C-alpha positions in Angstrom: -28.3 23.5 8.5 -27.7 24.3 4.8 -25.7 21.1 3.9 -23.8 18.0 5.4 -20.4 17.1 3.7 -17.7 15.3 5.8 -15.9 13.5 3.1 -12.4 15.2 3.2 -10.0 15.5 6.0 -10.4 19.7 6.1 -14.1 18.8 6.9 -15.3 21.6 9.4 -14.4 20.9 13.1 -13.5 17.4 12.1 -17.5 16.6 12.0 -18.8 17.9 8.8 -19.2 21.3 6.9 -23.0 22.5 7.4 -23.0 26.0 5.8 -20.4 25.9 2.9 -18.0 23.2 2.2 -14.3 24.3 3.4 -13.3 23.0 -0.3 -15.2 26.1 -1.4 -18.6 24.2 -2.9 -21.8 26.1 -2.1 -24.8 24.5 -0.2 -26.6 24.1 -3.6 -23.9 22.3 -5.3 -23.1 20.1 -2.2 -26.9 19.1 -2.1 -26.9 18.6 -6.0 -24.0 16.4 -5.3 -26.0 14.3 -2.9 -28.9 14.2 -5.3 -26.7 12.6 -8.3 -25.2 10.0 -5.7 -28.8 9.1 -4.7 -30.0 8.6 -8.3 -26.8 6.8 -9.2 -27.5 4.3 -6.2 -31.1 3.8 -8.3 -29.3 3.3 -11.6 -27.2 0.5 -9.4 -30.1 -1.2 -8.4 -31.0 -1.9 -11.9 -27.4 -2.5 -12.8 -27.1 -5.2 -10.6 -30.3 -7.0 -12.0 -29.2 -6.1 -15.4 -25.9 -8.0 -15.0 -27.8 -11.0 -13.6 -29.3 -11.0 -16.9 -26.2 -10.6 -19.1 -27.2 -6.9 -19.8 -23.9 -4.5 -19.6 -24.2 -1.1 -20.8 -20.9 0.3 -21.2 -22.2 3.8 -21.6 -24.2 3.5 -18.3 -20.9 2.1 -16.6 -18.9 5.1 -17.9 -21.5 7.5 -16.7 -21.8 5.8 -13.0 -17.9 6.1 -13.0 -17.9 9.8 -14.4 -20.9 10.7 -11.8 -19.1 9.5 -8.8 -15.5 11.1 -10.0 -17.2 14.4 -10.3 -18.3 14.6 -6.5 -14.8 13.9 -5.4 -13.6 17.1 -3.3 -12.5 19.9 -5.2 -13.6 18.4 -8.5 -16.6 20.4 -9.8 -18.2 23.3 -8.3 -20.5 24.0 -11.5 -24.5 24.0 -10.3 -25.4 23.6 -13.9 -23.3 20.7 -14.7 -24.8 18.7 -11.9 -28.4 19.6 -12.8 -27.3 18.1 -16.4 -25.8 15.1 -14.8 -29.0 14.2 -12.9 -31.0 14.9 -15.6 -29.1 12.6 -17.6 -29.0 9.8 -14.5 -32.7 9.6 -14.5 -33.1 9.2 -18.2 -30.4 6.3 -18.3 -31.9 4.6 -15.3 -35.3 4.5 -16.9 -33.6 2.9 -20.1 -31.9 0.3 -18.2 -35.1 -0.4 -16.3 -36.7 -0.7 -19.6 -34.0 -3.2 -21.0 -34.4 -5.7 -17.9 -38.3 -5.7 -18.5 -37.4 -6.4 -22.2 -35.1 -9.2 -21.4 -38.0 -10.8 -19.1 -36.7 -9.5 -15.8 -38.9 -8.9 -13.1 -38.9 -5.6 -11.4 -39.6 -6.1 -7.5 -42.4 -3.9 -6.1 -40.7 -2.6 -3.2 -37.8 -0.9 -4.6 -35.7 1.7 -2.9 -37.0 5.6 -3.8 -33.6 6.2 -5.4 -34.9 3.6 -8.0 -38.1 5.1 -8.5 -38.1 9.0 -7.8 -38.3 11.2 -10.8 -38.5 15.0 -11.4 -37.3 17.6 -14.2 -37.1 21.0 -12.7 -34.2 22.6 -11.1 -36.7 23.4 -8.1 -37.7 19.9 -7.6 -34.0 18.6 -7.8 -33.2 21.3 -5.0 -36.0 20.2 -2.8 -35.1 16.4 -3.2 -31.5 17.2 -2.6 -32.1 18.3 1.1 -34.0 15.1 2.0 -31.4 12.5 0.5 -28.1 13.3 1.7 -25.7 11.6 4.1 -27.8 12.2 7.5 -30.7 10.5 5.7 -29.2 7.3 7.3 -30.1 7.7 11.0 -28.0 4.8 12.5 -24.5 6.3 13.3 -22.5 3.2 12.6 -24.6 2.1 9.2 -24.1 5.7 8.1 -20.5 5.4 8.7 -20.0 1.9 6.9 -22.2 3.2 4.0 -20.1 6.4 3.3 -16.7 4.9 4.0 -17.9 2.4 1.0 -19.1 5.4 -1.2 -15.9 7.2 -0.7 -13.9 4.1 -1.5 -16.2 4.0 -4.8 -15.6 7.4 -5.6 -11.9 7.1 -5.6 -12.2 3.4 -7.5 -14.0 5.6 -10.1 -11.4 8.4 -10.3 -8.7 5.6 -11.2 -11.0 3.6 -13.4 -11.6 6.8 -15.3 -7.9 7.4 -16.1 -7.5 4.0 -17.4 -10.7 4.1 -19.3 -9.5 7.2 -21.4 -6.1 5.1 -22.1 -8.6 2.5 -23.5 -8.5 0.1 -20.4 -11.3 -1.1 -18.6 -12.5 -4.0 -16.6 -16.1 -4.9 -16.2 -15.8 -6.6 -13.0 -14.6 -3.2 -11.5 -17.6 -1.6 -12.9 -19.9 -4.4 -11.8 -18.5 -3.9 -8.1 -19.1 -0.1 -8.5 -23.0 -1.1 -9.1 -23.0 -3.7 -6.5 -21.4 -1.5 -3.8 -23.6 1.4 -4.4 -26.8 -0.6 -4.4 -25.6 -2.0 -1.0 -25.5 1.4 0.4 -29.4 1.7 0.2 -30.1 -1.9 1.2 -31.8 -1.7 4.7 -31.5 -5.6 5.1 -27.6 -5.6 5.3 -25.8 -6.1 8.7 -23.0 -3.9 10.0 -20.9 -6.9 9.4 -21.9 -7.4 5.8 -20.8 -3.7 5.2 -17.5 -4.2 6.7 -17.3 -7.2 4.3 -18.2 -4.9 1.3 -15.5 -2.3 2.5 -12.9 -4.8 2.3 -14.3 -6.0 -1.0 -13.8 -2.5 -2.1 -10.2 -2.8 -1.0 -9.9 -5.8 -3.3 -11.0 -3.7 -6.4 -9.1 -0.9 -5.1 -6.1 -3.1 -5.7 -7.2 -4.3 -9.1 -8.4 -0.8 -10.3 -4.7 0.5 -9.4 -3.4 -2.2 -11.1 -5.4 -1.7 -14.2 -4.4 2.0 -14.1 -0.7 1.3 -13.7 -0.9 -1.2 -16.9 -2.4 1.5 -18.8 0.2 4.1 -18.1 2.9 2.0 -18.5 1.6 0.4 -21.6 0.8 3.8 -23.1 4.0 5.8 -22.1 6.6 3.4 -20.9 7.8 2.2 -17.0 8.7 5.5 -15.2 12.2 5.7 -14.7 14.6 7.9 -12.1 14.5 11.4 -13.6 15.7 14.8 -12.5 13.0 17.2 -12.9 13.6 21.1 -13.5 11.7 23.3 -10.9 12.9 26.6 -12.8 11.3 28.5 -15.7 12.4 29.5 -19.2 11.6 32.8 -20.8 9.0 31.7 -23.1 5.0 31.8 -23.1 3.7 28.7 -21.4 0.9 26.4 -20.2 0.7 24.9 -16.7 -1.2 21.7 -16.4 -2.4 20.4 -13.3 -4.2 17.3 -12.1 -3.9 13.7 -13.0 -4.9 13.1 -16.6 -1.8 11.7 -18.7 -4.0 11.7 -21.7 -4.6 15.3 -21.7 -1.2 16.1 -21.0 0.1 14.1 -24.4 -2.5 15.9 -26.4 -1.3 19.4 -25.1 2.3 18.2 -25.7 1.5 17.4 -29.1 -0.7 20.4 -29.9 2.1 22.7 -28.4 5.1 21.3 -30.2 6.6 23.9 -32.5 4.4 26.8 -31.4 7.0 28.4 -29.1 4.7 27.7 -26.2 6.1 25.4 -23.2 4.4 23.2 -20.8 5.0 22.7 -17.2 3.4 20.4 -14.8 1.9 21.1 -11.3 0.8 19.4 -8.1 -0.1 15.7 -9.2 1.0 15.9 -12.8 4.8 16.2 -11.7 5.3 12.3 -12.3 4.6 12.7 -15.7 8.3 13.7 -16.1 9.1 9.9 -15.0 7.4 8.6 -18.3 10.0 7.8 -21.2 7.2 8.7 -23.8 7.2 12.4 -22.4 10.7 13.1 -22.6 11.0 13.8 -26.3 9.2 17.1 -26.2 11.8 19.8 -25.7 8.9 22.1 -24.6 8.1 20.1 -21.8 10.1 22.2 -19.3 9.4 21.0 -15.8 7.4 21.4 -12.5 6.0 24.8 -11.4 5.2 25.3 -7.8 3.8 22.6 -5.3 0.8 20.9 -4.0 -2.7 21.6 -5.0 -3.7 24.1 -2.2 -0.8 26.6 -3.1 -2.2 27.1 -6.6 -4.1 30.3 -5.5 -0.6 31.9 -5.4 1.3 30.0 -8.0 -1.3 30.4 -10.7 -1.2 34.2 -10.3 2.6 34.1 -10.5 2.3 31.6 -13.7 1.2 34.3 -15.8 0.0 32.0 -18.4 -3.2 29.6 -18.9 -3.8 26.9 -16.6 -5.4 23.5 -17.4 -7.4 21.8 -14.7 -7.5 18.0 -16.0 -9.1 16.8 -12.6 -9.2 17.6 -9.3 -8.0 19.3 -7.0 -9.3 22.7 -7.9 -9.7 25.3 -5.7 -12.1 28.5 -6.2 -10.0 30.5 -8.3 -9.2 34.3 -7.8 -10.4 37.1 -10.2 -6.9 37.9 -11.0 -6.5 34.5 -13.1 -9.9 33.3 -13.5 -9.9 34.4 -17.2 -6.8 32.0 -17.7 -8.0 29.0 -16.4 -9.4 26.2 -18.2 -11.2 23.1 -17.0 -11.9 20.1 -18.8 -13.2 16.3 -18.1 -15.2 16.1 -14.9 -13.5 19.3 -13.6 -16.1 22.4 -13.5 -16.4 25.6 -12.1 -19.1 28.3 -12.8 -17.8 31.0 -15.3 -14.5 29.1 -16.1 -13.8 28.1 -19.7 -14.5 24.2 -20.1 -12.8 22.3 -23.1 -15.1 19.5 -24.1 -14.5 15.8 -24.1 -12.4 14.5 -27.2 -14.3 13.1 -29.9 -14.0 9.2 -30.7 -10.5 8.4 -32.1 -9.5 12.2 -31.8 -7.5 14.3 -29.5 -9.1 17.4 -27.5 -8.9 20.6 -28.8 -6.5 22.8 -26.9 -6.3 25.5 -29.5 -8.0 28.2 -27.3 -5.4 27.6 -24.6 -2.6 27.6 -26.8 -3.6 30.8 -28.5 -4.2 32.7 -25.2 -0.6 31.4 -24.0 1.1 33.1 -26.9 -0.4 36.6 -25.7 0.8 36.3 -22.1 4.3 36.7 -20.4 6.6 34.1 -19.4 6.2 32.3 -15.7 7.7 34.3 -12.8 10.2 32.0 -11.3 9.5 31.1 -7.9 12.6 28.6 -7.3 15.4 26.8 -9.1 17.3 23.5 -9.1 15.7 20.1 -9.6 14.1 17.3 -7.7 14.3 13.5 -8.5 11.8 11.0 -8.9 10.8 8.1 -10.8 11.0 5.2 -8.5 7.5 3.0 -9.4 8.2 -0.7 -8.9 9.8 -1.4 -12.2 12.7 1.1 -11.5 12.8 -0.1 -7.9 13.3 -3.8 -9.2 15.9 -2.6 -11.3 17.6 -1.5 -8.2 16.6 -4.4 -6.1 20.1 -5.9 -5.6 21.1 -2.6 -4.4 18.4 -2.1 -2.0 18.4 -5.6 -0.7 22.3 -5.4 -0.2 21.7 -2.3 1.8 19.0 -3.8 4.1 21.0 -6.7 4.7 24.4 -4.5 5.7 22.4 -2.5 8.0 22.8 0.7 5.8 19.0 0.8 5.4 17.2 0.3 8.7 13.5 1.0 8.0 11.4 2.3 5.1 8.7 4.6 5.6 5.8 4.8 3.6 4.7 8.3 3.8 2.3 8.6 0.8 -1.1 10.3 0.3 -2.2 14.1 0.2 -1.2 17.3 1.2 -3.6 20.1 2.3 -3.9 23.6 3.9 -4.0 22.6 7.5 -1.0 23.8 9.8 -0.9 20.4 11.3 0.4 19.0 8.2 3.9 20.6 8.8 4.2 17.4 11.0 5.2 15.5 7.9 7.7 17.9 7.1 9.1 17.7 10.4 8.9 13.8 10.7 10.9 13.7 7.4 13.6 15.7 8.7 13.8 13.8 12.2 14.0 10.7 10.6 17.3 8.6 11.3 19.6 9.0 8.3 19.5 5.1 8.1 15.7 5.3 6.7 14.3 5.7 3.4 11.0 7.2 2.6 8.8 5.7 0.0 6.1 8.0 -1.2 3.3 8.6 -3.8 0.6 11.4 -4.3 0.9 15.1 -3.4 2.0 14.4 0.2 5.6 14.3 -1.3 5.5 18.3 -1.5 5.9 18.3 2.2 9.4 16.9 1.8 10.4 16.3 -1.7 12.5 19.5 -1.8 14.2 18.9 1.6 18.1 18.3 1.6 17.6 14.4 3.1 20.6 12.9 1.0 21.0 9.3 0.1 22.1 6.2 1.3 24.9 4.6 -1.0 23.4 6.4 -4.0 19.8 5.6 -3.0 17.9 8.6 -2.6 16.3 9.0 0.9 13.0 9.9 -0.8 12.0 7.4 -3.4 9.0 9.1 -5.2 6.7 6.3 -7.1 4.5 8.8 -8.7 0.8 10.0 -8.2 -1.7 9.0 -5.6 -2.5 5.8 -7.7 1.0 4.9 -7.7 0.6 3.9 -4.0 -0.1 0.7 -6.2 3.8 0.7 -6.9 4.7 0.8 -3.2 2.3 -2.1 -2.4 4.0 -4.2 -5.3 7.5 -3.3 -3.7 6.5 -4.3 -0.3 5.3 -7.6 -1.7 8.4 -8.2 -3.8 10.4 -7.5 -0.7 8.5 -9.8 1.4 9.5 -12.5 -1.3 13.1 -11.7 -1.6 13.3 -12.1 2.0 11.2 -15.2 2.4 8.8 -13.9 4.9 5.2 -14.8 5.7 3.4 -11.4 5.8 4.5 -7.7 4.7 4.0 -6.8 8.3 7.5 -8.5 9.0 9.5 -6.2 6.8 11.3 -3.4 8.2 8.4 -0.8 6.8 6.2 1.5 8.5 3.2 3.3 7.3 2.8 7.0 8.3 0.3 8.2 5.7 -1.5 11.6 5.3 -4.8 11.7 3.6 -7.2 14.3 2.1 -9.8 13.1 -0.2 -11.6 9.9 -1.4 -8.7 8.5 -3.6 -6.7 8.0 -0.3 -9.6 6.5 0.9 -9.7 3.6 -1.8 -5.7 3.5 -1.3 -6.2 3.0 2.4 -8.9 0.2 1.8 -6.5 -1.5 -0.7 -3.4 -1.7 1.7 -6.2 -3.0 4.3 -7.1 -5.8 1.6 -3.4 -6.7 1.2 -2.9 -7.4 4.8 -1.3 -4.2 5.7 -1.6 -3.5 9.4 -0.6 -0.6 12.1 -1.1 2.3 9.4 -0.8 5.6 11.0 -3.3 8.1 9.4 -3.3 11.9 9.9 -3.2 14.6 10.4 -6.8 13.5 11.6 -8.7 10.4 11.4 -12.0 10.6 9.0 -14.8 12.7 10.4 -16.8 9.8 8.8 -15.8 7.0 10.9 -18.3 6.7 13.7 -16.5 5.7 17.3 -17.9 1.9 16.8 -16.5 1.8 12.9 -13.2 3.5 14.1 -12.9 0.8 16.9 -13.2 -2.2 14.2 -10.2 -0.6 12.2 -8.2 -0.2 15.5 -8.9 -3.7 16.8 -8.7 -5.5 13.5 -5.9 -3.5 11.7 -4.2 -1.6 14.0 -5.1 1.8 12.4 -3.9 4.6 14.6 -3.7 8.5 14.3 -0.7 10.7 14.7 0.4 12.6 18.0 3.7 14.6 17.3 7.0 13.8 15.9 9.1 12.8 18.8 6.8 10.3 20.5 5.5 8.7 17.0 9.0 8.4 16.2 9.8 6.1 19.4 6.7 4.0 18.2 7.8 3.7 14.7 11.7 2.9 15.7 10.4 0.7 18.7 
């Protein structure tokens, strides 16, 4: 076995990648990611102690957040970046330890190895990396709970990073990241205590998504109903993918008046819904579909592509020289745009100059798609929605948020959307929407049957909408609402969204196309028995279950 990773839905045979990641990461990179997580857990041991003494290092909080984010599926494939991150992690760990001692704190003698191990050479890193991976925890159920918590923390870190970039942070969230990471190497914790921590992660999942929602809406305005062009113009152009709105803002400002257009791809589509971006005439529309189609769509785009966050697919040579990464994203041999200096924008001049020399995008499709149904916009339509429910025009809402992916079994979600009765409405967020957001599903009294709230983090909006409807209808629980949950997942941001929904008391969530490989039978049983978590089967049978 060269590696072991089972953090995403597409993990080999549903059990784990052992030779090379299905995502494309090499065994070397996978193992170095494991080592980085190992050292981050060591930092967390000291981080918890430091907070007890009133010591909070923002730079270390930020580093832990970015380190977790860098290990998310399809974010960073660059071995050199992980070597650099491990070295920095070891240095910061020792700095924090020294501060604790200086403040009069006592360092226990029996610390976990993650808090004491040190090395400097790549060879030593690679050797250690093979010993500290997922399988180092022998008990299957403890391993499952530790990984479920870790993946929740990775998703939390991603959302915290987007908020941080816009100047919004919450020390409580950073504190829980430290607490959670430290707990994953605490052998004294029982399974019940780990389950409690997993649910606590859900609590902070709600908080981090609320924080990011505040950051996005305070900075760019509340999303509003918007028709987004999916065709192209005959100008040179840049394609921006990922989730980071601040990167988009910098790019739009720097391309204004240059003759270069800007298009979104994948999870950047919801940027069109924010009022602040509508003033840019060269912000043309959305090009293509979900992340996994990028190898063909990036090739057809002709111009440069900027990856701001995951999901990056290992690029073809045909467009690799037009690809740029930034933030936590990295790929060996691909040009990287450095982080912005304090108070300044990122410098995208190299991308812009390249764009001017390249042809306009090849048109893939024409027309428009509609979105912008985040909680503020839906509340503005509340009277209309409530009346439609009361009159029976809307019988049921289906939350079909989450992720898209390559597996043929995901066609289920397009088929499910098409098979839904005409008196039902789909609430969506995340790239899962690409399975059905271009289907002619019509509307109910002017309300589109697909209400797109935005990115995966905007699943928060769907929770807020559900809680508001509960209040309007005077119900005791969100589970009494005519809302069913049929959610697709792929990577770790979907994990924190799931934990957030569980924390809010949502039950009977169907999760697919497969249940996570990191859930041991016993842990899966706990989720089934306590929360009604279930998988999917086929469209016909599942519809019978959902519609009663």
